[in-house]
N, C-alpha and C positions, 0 to 999 in steps of 0.2 A: 598541404592539408584538406582533408575534408571536412564538412559540415554535415554529413548525413548521418542518421541514427540508423542503425539495424534491427536492435533489440531494446526495446522499451520496456522497463518494468513500471508499472503503475501500482501505486500502494494505495487501497482504499479501505474506509473502515465505516462508511453509509453517512458520515456528516455531509454538509452543505458544501466544506472545503473540498472533500476527497472528490465530490461530485463536479465539481469545476475543474478539478485536476483531472478528472478522466475525460470530461469534454475537451481540454486543451490537449490530451494525449492521443483523442481520437484523431484531430487536427494535424497531430507530429506524425503520426503513424501511417497515416494515408498519402500524406506529403512526401514521406522518405519510403514507402512501401515495404514497411518494417513490419517485424514480429512483434506483438503486443503479449507483456505478460503481465497478469492481473494479479495481484496479491492480495491477502488479508492476514495478518497478524494477531492471534488471540492473546491480548496482553495477561501474561500469568499473573500480572498484580491485580487484577480484576478477580479472577479468580481463586486467589489465596488470601485475599482478603475478608472472604465470606467467613463466618465461625465455622470451627470442624464439624459442630454438632449439626450444621444447616447444610454444609456442603455435603455433596454427593455425587458421584457420576452423571447423574442427568443436567446437572449445571455445564459439565465439559460439555456433554454431548449436546446439549441445547446452543452451547456456544458455537462448536462446530457447524451444526446445521443452519444457524443464522448466517455463517460466514460462507457456507457453500452456497445458499441462497441467494445472497448478496453479490457473490461473483459470477453465479448464472445470471442474473439480471444483467450486471454489467457485461457480460459477453453477450448477450442477446442484443444489446443496445449497440455494442460494437458491431457485431455481425450484420445489423439493420443497416449500419453505416458504411458497410463495404470492406470490412475488415475481415480477412479470412484467417492468418495464421495467430490464434489466440489460445494462449495456456493459462489456466487457472491456478491457484495454489494456495492451500490454507497451510499456517504455520502456527505453531503454539510456543511463545517464548515473549522476549523483551521487543517491542518492534524497533526501539531504537537501536539495538545490535543485529536482531535476525534481517531488517531489510538492507541496510549498508553493508554488511558482510557476508553474511549469508547467502540471501536470496540473489541481490547483483552478482556474486560469484558464480552462483549454480545457473543461472540463467545467462550469464556472460553480458549483463546490461551495460549498453554504452550510454544509456539515459535512464536517470530514474525521475519518475513524476511523482510528487505529492501535494496535498494539501498542505495550506498553512494552519497553523494551530489555532485554535479558540480561545487558547488559555490567556487570564489575565497575566499582567505583570509579576504579580509576586508570586504565580504558581511557574512560570516561566523562571523565576530565580532560583525557585528553592528544588525545583527538579527538571526544568529544561524541557524543552518540546522535542517531540519525535522529527518534526522536519529540521530541526535543529543539529541534533543528531544524525540525522541522514548526511547533512551537508558537510558535516566535520569527518564522518567516517568513510564517505563513499570514495571510491578509487574512479568511478564512473561521474559523467556531468549530472547536475542534479537541477531540475527545475521545481520550486516551489511557486504553487500558484497560489494568490491572494485572491480574496472576494473584492 
């Protein structure tokens, strides 16, 4: 049995927790000479909770622009650390489903790295966390990075 990883999916959202996850991912990718897949999922709950009269296409466009800028910044940081094989990807939907089921499969990830959530206990009880969902549904190994 090998304990090397070849394809590492890193879920980032711009939070402090995802920054820590990214830093840990850089170390793991370098140590394993792996491919890095940086992904951000634009949560549809955020977009659809806006009142219909306020919502317009610019909100979706701004969300996608933010996501791509975020991924470009992470990609540059990873390249500066010496990682050469990096793919970025923006997806729209539920991060709880998209990361463990769709993106992990698409990139054939053998490791998914994400940050622990900053939700309080009540929020976790009511809606569950993204990291909890990833660990529950992923077929690959999952590393949840805590602060």
